[in-house]
Structure formats: C-alpha cells, structure tokens
C-alpha positions in Angstrom: 8.6 123.6 189.0 4.9 123.9 189.5 5.1 127.1 191.6 6.6 128.9 188.7 3.4 128.6 186.8 1.9 130.8 189.4 4.7 133.1 190.6 4.8 136.0 188.2 2.8 133.5 186.1 1.5 133.3 182.6 -1.7 134.9 181.8 -4.7 132.7 181.1 -3.3 129.9 183.3 -5.9 130.6 185.9 -8.6 131.7 183.4 -8.4 129.0 180.8 -9.9 126.4 183.1 -13.1 128.4 182.8 -14.0 126.4 179.7 -15.4 123.7 182.0 -18.0 126.0 183.3 -21.8 126.1 182.8 -23.1 127.2 179.4 -25.4 130.0 180.2 -25.1 133.7 181.0 -25.8 135.1 184.4 -28.8 137.4 184.6 -28.0 141.1 185.1 -28.1 142.3 188.7 -27.7 138.7 190.0 -27.2 137.9 193.7 -23.6 136.6 193.1 -24.5 133.3 194.8 -22.4 131.3 192.3 -19.5 133.7 192.8 -19.7 133.3 196.5 -19.9 129.5 196.2 -16.8 129.4 194.0 -14.9 131.6 196.5 -15.9 129.2 199.3 -14.9 126.2 197.2 -11.4 127.7 196.7 -11.0 127.8 200.5 -12.2 124.3 200.8 -9.6 123.3 198.2 -6.8 124.7 200.4 -6.6 128.4 199.7 -6.1 130.2 203.0 -8.4 133.1 202.1 -10.1 134.9 199.3 -11.1 138.6 198.8 -13.3 139.7 195.9 -15.1 142.8 194.7 -17.5 143.2 191.8 -18.6 146.5 190.2 -21.7 146.2 188.1 -23.0 149.5 186.8 -23.4 151.7 189.8 -23.4 148.9 192.4 -20.5 147.3 194.3 -20.5 143.9 195.9 -17.7 142.4 198.0 -17.2 139.0 199.6 -14.4 137.3 201.6 -13.8 133.7 202.7 -11.2 132.0 204.8 -8.4 133.7 206.7 -5.7 136.3 206.1 -3.5 135.0 208.9 -3.2 131.3 209.5 -1.6 131.8 212.9 -4.3 134.1 214.4 -7.3 133.2 212.3 -7.9 136.8 211.3 -10.3 136.9 208.3 -9.6 138.5 205.0 -10.9 142.0 204.4 -12.6 143.4 201.3 -10.2 146.3 201.6 -7.1 144.1 201.6 -4.0 145.3 199.6 -2.2 142.4 197.9 0.6 141.8 195.4 -1.1 141.6 191.9 1.9 140.2 189.9 1.4 140.3 186.2 -1.7 142.5 186.4 1.0 145.2 186.5 1.5 144.7 182.8 -1.7 146.5 181.8 -0.5 149.6 183.6 2.8 149.5 181.8 1.2 149.0 178.5 -1.2 151.8 179.1 1.7 154.2 179.7 3.4 153.2 176.5 0.2 153.6 174.5 -0.3 157.1 176.0 3.2 157.9 175.0 2.4 156.7 171.5 -0.7 158.9 171.4 1.5 161.8 172.4 3.8 161.1 169.4 6.8 160.3 171.7 7.3 156.8 170.3 5.8 154.2 168.0 4.9 150.7 168.9 6.7 149.7 165.7 10.0 151.2 167.0 12.7 148.7 167.5 13.9 147.8 171.0 17.4 148.7 169.8 16.3 152.3 169.0 15.4 152.9 172.7 17.7 150.4 174.4 20.8 150.1 172.2 22.9 147.1 173.0 20.6 145.7 175.7 19.0 142.9 173.7 21.9 141.1 172.1 23.9 137.9 172.3 23.0 134.2 172.0 20.9 135.0 168.9 19.0 137.9 170.5 18.9 141.1 168.5 16.8 144.1 169.6 17.1 145.5 166.1 14.6 142.9 164.9 12.1 143.2 167.9 9.5 145.9 168.1 7.9 147.5 171.2 4.6 146.0 170.1 6.2 142.5 170.1 7.3 143.1 173.7 3.8 144.0 174.8 2.0 141.1 173.0 4.7 138.5 173.9 5.7 137.7 170.3 9.3 138.9 170.7 10.7 135.4 171.3 12.8 136.7 174.2 13.4 134.1 176.9 11.4 134.4 180.2 13.9 135.1 182.9 11.7 133.5 185.6 12.1 130.2 183.9 15.8 130.2 184.3 16.9 127.3 186.5 19.3 129.3 188.7 16.7 132.0 189.2 14.1 129.3 190.1 16.4 127.7 192.7 17.2 131.1 194.2 13.6 132.4 194.5 11.1 129.6 194.1 12.5 126.9 196.4 12.3 126.9 200.2 16.0 127.1 200.8 16.6 129.6 198.0 13.7 131.9 198.9 14.6 132.3 202.6 18.2 133.0 201.7 17.4 135.5 198.8 13.9 136.9 199.6 15.4 140.4 200.3 17.7 140.5 197.3 17.5 143.6 195.1 17.6 142.9 191.3 17.8 145.7 188.8 16.0 145.5 185.5 19.4 145.1 183.8 20.1 142.1 186.1 16.8 140.4 185.0 17.4 141.1 181.3 20.9 139.7 181.5 19.5 136.4 182.8 17.3 136.3 179.7 20.2 137.2 177.4 22.1 134.2 178.6 19.6 132.1 176.8 18.8 131.7 173.1 15.4 133.2 172.0 12.4 130.9 172.0 11.7 131.7 168.4 12.3 134.4 165.8 10.4 137.7 166.5 6.8 137.7 165.3 6.7 134.0 164.4 5.0 132.6 167.6 3.8 133.5 171.1 5.3 132.8 174.5 4.6 134.6 177.7 7.8 136.2 178.9 8.2 138.5 181.9 11.4 139.8 180.3 9.3 141.6 177.7 7.7 143.8 180.3 11.0 144.4 182.2 12.2 145.8 178.9 9.0 147.7 178.4 9.5 149.5 181.7 13.1 150.3 180.6 11.7 151.8 177.4 9.3 154.0 179.4 12.3 155.4 181.4 14.3 156.0 178.2 11.5 157.8 176.5 10.4 160.0 179.5 13.5 160.3 181.6 11.5 159.1 184.5 10.9 155.6 186.0 7.9 153.5 184.9 6.7 153.6 188.5 6.6 157.4 188.4 4.8 157.5 185.1 2.2 155.0 186.3 1.6 157.0 189.4 1.3 160.3 187.6 -0.7 159.0 184.6 -3.0 156.4 186.2 -2.9 156.0 189.9 -3.3 159.6 190.9 -5.8 160.7 188.3 -8.0 157.6 189.1 -7.5 158.1 192.9 -6.3 154.5 193.3 -5.4 155.0 196.9 -4.7 151.3 197.5 -2.4 150.9 194.6 1.4 151.3 194.8 4.7 150.3 193.2 6.8 149.4 196.2 10.2 149.2 194.3 12.4 147.4 196.9 10.2 147.8 199.9 9.6 144.3 201.4 6.6 144.9 203.7 2.9 145.3 202.8 0.8 148.4 203.4 -2.2 148.1 205.8 -4.8 146.6 205.6 -3.4 143.4 204.1 -3.3 139.7 204.7 -0.4 137.3 204.9 0.7 135.5 201.8 1.4 131.7 201.8 3.3 129.3 199.6 4.4 125.6 199.6 7.7 126.7 197.9 7.7 123.4 196.2 6.5 121.5 193.2 4.0 119.6 195.4 0.7 121.0 196.6 1.1 119.2 199.9 3.7 119.6 202.6 4.5 122.6 204.8 3.0 126.0 204.2 5.3 129.0 204.5 4.6 132.7 205.2 6.1 134.5 202.2 4.5 137.9 202.8 7.8 139.8 203.0 9.9 139.9 199.9 11.7 142.3 197.7 9.5 142.8 194.7 12.4 144.1 192.5 12.6 140.5 191.2 9.3 141.2 189.4 10.1 144.8 188.3 7.7 146.2 185.7 6.5 142.7 184.9 4.8 142.4 188.3 5.8 144.4 191.3 2.5 146.3 191.9 0.3 146.2 195.0 -3.4 147.0 194.7 -6.9 146.1 196.0 -9.9 144.5 194.3 -11.8 147.8 194.3 -8.8 149.7 192.7 -8.4 147.0 190.0 -12.1 147.2 189.2 -11.8 151.0 188.9 -8.7 150.8 186.7 -10.4 148.3 184.3 -13.6 150.4 184.2 -11.6 153.5 183.2 -9.4 151.7 180.7 -12.2 149.9 178.9 -14.4 152.9 179.2 -12.0 155.0 177.2 -10.9 157.3 180.0 -7.2 156.4 179.8 -6.5 155.9 176.1 -7.7 157.5 172.9 -9.9 155.2 170.7 -7.0 154.4 168.4 -4.7 153.3 171.2 -7.4 151.3 172.9 -8.0 149.5 169.7 -4.3 148.7 169.5 -4.3 147.4 173.0 -7.2 145.1 172.1 -5.7 143.8 168.8 -4.9 140.3 169.8 -2.8 137.3 168.8 -3.4 133.6 169.8 -2.2 132.9 173.3 -0.4 129.6 172.8 -2.8 126.7 172.4 -5.7 128.2 174.4 -8.9 128.0 172.4 -10.6 130.6 174.6 -8.0 133.3 175.2 -6.1 135.7 173.0 -3.5 138.2 174.0 -3.5 141.9 173.3 -1.1 144.5 174.8 -1.0 143.7 178.5 -4.6 142.4 178.4 -6.3 139.2 177.5 -9.4 138.6 175.4 -11.3 135.8 177.2 -14.4 133.9 176.0 -16.4 132.1 178.7 -18.4 128.9 178.0 -21.7 130.8 178.4 -20.6 133.1 175.5 -19.7 136.1 177.6 -16.7 138.0 176.4 -14.3 139.5 178.9 -11.0 141.5 179.0 -8.7 140.8 181.8 -5.4 139.4 183.2 -4.3 137.2 186.0 -1.2 137.6 188.1 0.9 135.7 190.5 3.8 136.3 192.8 4.8 134.4 195.9 1.8 133.5 198.0 -0.6 135.7 196.0 -2.7 134.8 193.0 -5.0 137.5 191.5 -7.4 138.0 188.7 -9.2 141.0 187.2 -11.8 140.7 184.4 -14.4 143.0 182.9 -17.0 143.2 180.2 -15.9 145.1 177.0 -17.6 148.3 178.2 -15.9 148.1 181.6 -19.2 148.4 183.5 -19.2 144.9 185.0 -15.9 143.9 186.5 -14.6 141.4 189.0 -11.2 141.4 190.8 -10.1 138.9 193.4 -7.1 137.4 195.2 -6.1 134.1 196.7 -3.5 134.5 199.4 -2.0 131.1 198.6 -0.3 130.0 195.3 -0.8 126.2 195.2 -4.6 125.6 194.9 -8.0 127.0 194.1 -10.0 127.3 190.9 -9.8 131.0 189.8 -11.6 130.2 186.6 -14.6 128.9 188.5 -14.9 132.3 190.3 -15.0 134.1 187.0 -17.6 131.7 185.5 -19.6 132.0 188.7 -19.9 135.8 188.4 -20.5 136.1 184.7 -22.2 132.8 183.8 -24.0 132.0 187.1 -25.1 128.5 188.0 
C-alpha cells in the first residue's frame, strides 16, 4: 500500500525527487526564500503543517507553515517534537561504530556471533550476514514492515485503530521477517529493510548488556544536550511542545484524514522509534559530520557507500545517505516516516550547513523541493 512507502519508509524516497530541481547552487548566507516557498507549497499540496530549522555556520533560521492541529487551527512551532522514523538509524549506527572503535566488536562480525539462532529459517542464515551488511542494507533480510499481515494490522484504518497500542518486541518483529525468504543472498544487492536495524539494536544490547536506547542516550543525546530527543519505548503520547500527526491510512491520497498522533512506537523499535526536533537533528548531524562523535576511521566507514537501488543520485552508507542535488551540491542525510510524520535531515559534508524538517501528514508534499530550495536556491 502507498502509505507503507512513507511509514517507517525507505530512505531516499523523499529525497530522490530532488533531481527535478534547478541546476544552480544557492549563494552562501541566502535569505531562504526558496526554502520558505517550498514549505508553503507542501501545505498547499495538502500537508497540514511543516516545521523546519536550518543551521548555517553560526546562524540559525526557522520557519513554519500550516497547522499543527486541524481541529483548533493551532500553528506549528519551530520547537515541535515529532516522530523521526528512520532517522533513528544514524543514531544506532553511530553507537555500533563507537563500539567498533572501542574494540568491542567488528563490523565484519557475523550476526550469528552476536545473535545465535536469531536469523535462521526459510533460507535465512545469520552465519553469512555481517553487522556491516545490516547497516548498509545489503543483508538481503526481508523488511518486516512489508509483510501483508503487519500492513493490515498497522497501516489500514481498521487495523490501526484496533492495534495502535500493541507492544511488539524486537524478537516479534524479527520473527515476522524470518517467516519470509531472503530478498537476495547477502552482499549481492541492496534493499532497504527495517529488520536490519531491529537486529542492529539487538546487537548493541548483546555487546553492551544495555538497551540500544540507553546507549544512544548516554553516548549521543546527553553529551550533545539534545533536550528534545527521546526514545519513547512503548509510551504512546508525545512530549510538549508537539503537533498532531495525520494520515489517510489508505492507498489513496484523498478521503478522510485521521489523527494518528498516539501510537505505540515499539512497532518501529531501533529502526525508527525516536522523537526529536529540527534543531536537535541539525545539532546531531553537525556533530556527526564534524567528527565529534566518531574517530576518523569510523566516520569513513559510515560514509563508505553502496548503490541505493536504482537511484542515480543517492548512495547508502551505514545509516546515512550520500545525496547529490541537481545543482551539484553534495549532502549527507536521511529521511524518516512513521504514521502521520514525514521527516528529513540533510547536511553538507562538513556538517556546518544543515536542514531538518517535518511534515505532520504522510500522504503528500514534496520533501525534495524543500531540500533543493535550501541548498540550490531558485
């Protein structure tokens, strides 16, 4: 179903459309007029509201458009917390790379070494899949969010409102994937699979004896003072300030709009449960690309990429994408989606110029145009 392309979605879906943008780079210190125009266009296209923040050197610029609450008309805030979906993956990857730098694991370790017996059956074999292949989506492991039963339970109207508060363990999610054959032999192709990062979170716990959420808090969130960033676990409500999240819960982009703000994010686990803000995501990417979170060797590993499917403009590293815009600008970033929330964070290679934004609807809006507007201008 169409909503599945957004919910806990595949990276570069939102960004790959940027190839249609203008072929010139934006001047340094611009007025962000093209960015603002693209944000307003997303609202005109049907997105209830947008919040965005740019960091460029020592300056910060924020903009909002539309509403955060369709019932009251309350506008979105630049300080909004929102569910960031798959942007969570860069945090998980960073923790694993830190553990590698500490000599506690190798990216070339097999999944079987750390999670014996977990990846097996129907042609799946963790003895032939490495941690690196989990992180760059070359494992071949089936994406559990594409399972038909899972889709009916969580991505359709009737299923969502019956199951929105369900708790799923990482083992539950992996078991769904193991009921399917692999998409391909490990290392022979690329396919985005949320299962990879559920397993990555399980590896973090096995190596450290602590949950991936605890490791992310202690290693990234607290040191960087990301006060708007959290891993809610099974908590169904959003922290304040935040806006409501909306979805059609259908393949169509027309029809009724539903408030899907409250849900149990355990269905996303370490593949996409995180809540953050635009300012925090900018700060994280600035620190990551600026070399403050990883030694040079591990950052280079994170930025060693493979082709991301058929996309001519995007390659995938370890929880982060290499994106080339039509104006020649090169960015690192990721998009993320979960019910009613579509988010993007991108930054220049030095991390000094970054953009993070969120749509509080998951059925419309051109995210790629917002990125092109900021980094390519009119």
